[in-house]
C-alpha positions, 0 to 999 in steps of 0.5 A: 284706380279711383273708386266712388263709394256709396257715401260719394253719391249725394242724395238729391233730386234731378236736375243739377247744373252740369258744367262743360267739364263735368260728368254727372252720375245718377244712381236710382236704386228702384228704377231698373228692369224690376224697379217700382211699378210704372217707373222702369229704367226707360221712364227714369232715363227720359225724365232725367234727360228731359230735366237737363234739356228743359223739355217734356220727357214725352218729347225726348227723341231717344234713338239707337245707333247701329251698335245699339248705343242710345243717343238723342236725335233732332235736338239742338241741345241734344247734340251736346248732351251725352249719356249712357245707362246701365241697369241691373235688377232694381237699380239704374245708373246713368252718366251724363255729360256735355260733349264727352262720350262716356260709358257706364256699367252696373252689376248687382251680382244676383246671378251665379255664373261660371266665372272662371270659364267665362274669363278663360274664354272671353278675357285677355290671358293675363286677366284670366290668370289673375282671377284663377290665382285668387282665393275662390271666395274672391273670384266672383266679386273680382270677376264682376269688378273686372267685367264692369270696367271692361264693359264701361270702356266698350260702351264708351267706344260705342261698340259694346262687347262686339269689339272684343273683351280680349282687346283690352286688359286691366291689371288686378291686385292680390285682392282682386281689385282692378287697379288700372287699364293695362292694355287696349287695342291701338284702334281705341287709343292708348291706356293713358288716354282713358279714364276709368272709375270704379263705382260702389253706389250701394252694398252688393253693387259694383259698376264703372264709368269710363271715357276717352279724352281729357280729365273731367270732374265727376259728381255722383248723385243718388235719387233722394226720394223713393222709387215710387215718387216721380221726378220733380217738374222739369224746370224752365230755362 
């Protein structure tokens, strides 16, 4: 499985030209729930999407569907612009594309959890067994790596964990790294139809990007300014 490391997230400010066959990832180190004062995840998301649509962020009509997935409503261009977001601690990750539904997840590992108990209860049996077989020192990071990949796929499906974490299964190598999507419920297609990328935007942070359909080029960016700086003015078309 392909991994985008911190060096692959190019420092720059939004916006960036988005081609039809591309997916853009934006990593904001200081725009999460506990981010910089006055600029939380929703503020950064609205400013970013507005920069792609060339409108004022205050006019952006973000709504949620019955499963809680956010989408743009009532805009001609908004019908083609797809996005998904994840935030953890101070950090925010946003995926943006045209006409391609996608899902992203981000985990900072700031909380201690009963990793193996959660895996045995909610994951596929092969995944739980693979985690149990790892040295204890690797189990927490492997759990988060696996969780983020599963979460990204479920968010791309638009169903979230209500779909069932056990209904898709990833393979892990002997070091606990996710290698590929091994199985998924027939309702969601076949593993070969899915693309999943592991993300490492900064030290101590893992994430994933997932989409169903044709291959796409992925470009990754990191907000170049500090979290206290506003994004640049929205450009004119």
